C-alpha positions as CSV (number, residue, x, y, z in Angstrom):
1,X,0.0,0.0,0.0
2,X,1.3,3.5,-0.9
3,X,2.1,5.9,2.0
4,X,-0.6,8.4,0.9
5,X,-3.2,5.5,0.7
6,X,-2.3,4.5,4.3
7,X,-2.7,8.1,5.5
8,X,-5.9,8.7,3.7
9,X,-7.3,5.3,4.8
10,X,-6.7,6.1,8.4
11,X,-8.2,9.6,8.3
12,X,-11.3,8.4,6.3
13,X,-11.9,5.6,8.8
14,X,-11.6,7.8,11.8
15,X,-13.9,10.4,10.4
16,X,-16.5,7.8,9.5
17,X,-16.3,5.9,12.8
18,X,-17.1,8.5,15.5
19,X,-20.0,10.6,16.6
20,X,-20.4,14.4,16.8
21,X,-18.7,15.8,19.9
22,X,-21.9,17.4,21.0
23,X,-23.4,13.9,21.5
24,X,-20.8,13.0,24.2
25,X,-22.0,13.5,27.8
26,X,-19.9,14.3,30.8
27,X,-18.4,11.1,32.1
28,X,-16.2,8.4,30.4
29,X,-15.6,8.9,26.7
30,X,-13.1,8.0,24.0
31,X,-11.4,10.0,21.4
32,X,-9.4,9.0,18.3
33,X,-7.0,11.5,16.8
34,X,-4.9,11.2,13.7
35,X,-1.5,12.9,14.1
36,X,0.2,13.8,10.8
37,X,4.0,14.2,10.6
38,X,3.7,15.4,7.0
39,X,4.8,19.1,6.9
40,X,5.2,19.2,10.7
41,X,3.3,17.5,13.5
42,X,-0.4,18.4,13.6
43,X,-3.7,16.9,14.3
44,X,-5.3,16.0,11.0
45,X,-8.7,14.8,12.2
46,X,-10.5,13.2,15.2
47,X,-13.6,11.4,16.3
48,X,-15.5,11.1,19.5
49,X,-17.0,8.0,21.1
50,X,-19.5,8.1,24.0
51,X,-18.5,4.5,25.0
52,X,-14.7,4.1,25.5
53,X,-15.0,0.5,24.4
54,X,-16.2,1.6,21.0
55,X,-13.2,3.9,20.7
56,X,-10.8,1.1,21.5
57,X,-12.5,-1.3,19.1
58,X,-12.3,1.2,16.3
59,X,-8.7,1.9,17.1
60,X,-7.8,-1.8,16.8
61,X,-9.9,-2.2,13.6
62,X,-8.3,0.9,11.9
63,X,-4.8,0.0,13.0
64,X,-5.1,-3.5,11.8
65,X,-6.8,-2.5,8.5
66,X,-4.1,0.0,7.8
67,X,-1.2,-2.1,8.9
68,X,-0.1,0.4,11.6
69,X,2.4,-0.8,14.2
70,X,0.9,-0.6,17.7
71,X,3.3,1.3,20.0
72,X,4.5,-0.4,23.1
73,X,4.6,1.4,26.5
74,X,8.0,2.9,25.9
75,X,7.2,4.1,22.4
76,X,3.9,5.7,23.6
77,X,5.8,7.4,26.5
78,X,8.4,8.7,24.1
79,X,5.6,10.1,21.8
80,X,4.1,11.8,24.9
81,X,7.4,13.3,25.8
82,X,8.3,14.2,22.2
83,X,5.1,16.3,22.0
84,X,6.4,18.2,25.1
85,X,3.0,18.3,26.8
86,X,1.2,19.2,23.6
87,X,-1.0,16.1,23.7
88,X,-2.1,16.8,27.3
89,X,-3.1,20.3,26.2
90,X,-5.1,18.8,23.3
91,X,-6.8,16.4,25.7
92,X,-7.6,19.3,28.1
93,X,-9.0,21.5,25.4
94,X,-11.1,18.6,24.2
95,X,-12.7,18.4,27.7
96,X,-10.7,15.5,29.3
97,X,-10.2,16.2,33.0
98,X,-8.5,12.8,33.5
99,X,-6.8,10.6,30.9
100,X,-7.1,7.0,31.9
101,X,-5.2,5.6,28.9
102,X,-3.4,6.6,25.8
103,X,-2.8,4.1,23.1
104,X,-1.0,4.8,19.8
105,X,-0.2,3.1,16.5
106,X,1.9,4.5,13.7
107,X,3.4,4.1,10.3
108,X,6.6,6.2,10.2
109,X,7.0,6.0,6.5
110,X,3.4,7.2,5.9
111,X,3.8,9.9,8.5
112,X,0.7,9.0,10.4
113,X,0.0,8.2,14.1
114,X,-3.4,7.0,15.3
115,X,-4.0,7.9,19.0
116,X,-6.8,6.7,21.3
117,X,-7.5,8.7,24.4
118,X,-9.8,7.3,27.1
119,X,-10.8,9.2,30.1
120,X,-13.3,11.4,32.0
121,X,-14.7,14.4,30.2
122,X,-16.5,17.4,31.5
123,X,-18.0,20.0,29.3
């Protein structure tokens, strides 16, 4: 699969999978984000899930379908540190008051990282 096809496949799948953020109530929720490394690190798109289990199921499905490599604990911690707190700011702005878990998968050559954030949100 070409690099651009992998990137587009991940973004399309994430946008199709989630619900409108207005439909998420205060409490536990899940969020998928697509981080692009093309032209500098930035969030390309995201999706909300009222049920965190749905977010994790979609994360696994999209990562598997796209051939992304699931990051181990050390890789995910390195990603968090490399973003220098930027991901925590994104989570806070999105309404997360507590992040219970962060899971990530990536394809370095395609410049795409899929991130799942599960936690408590308050709007």
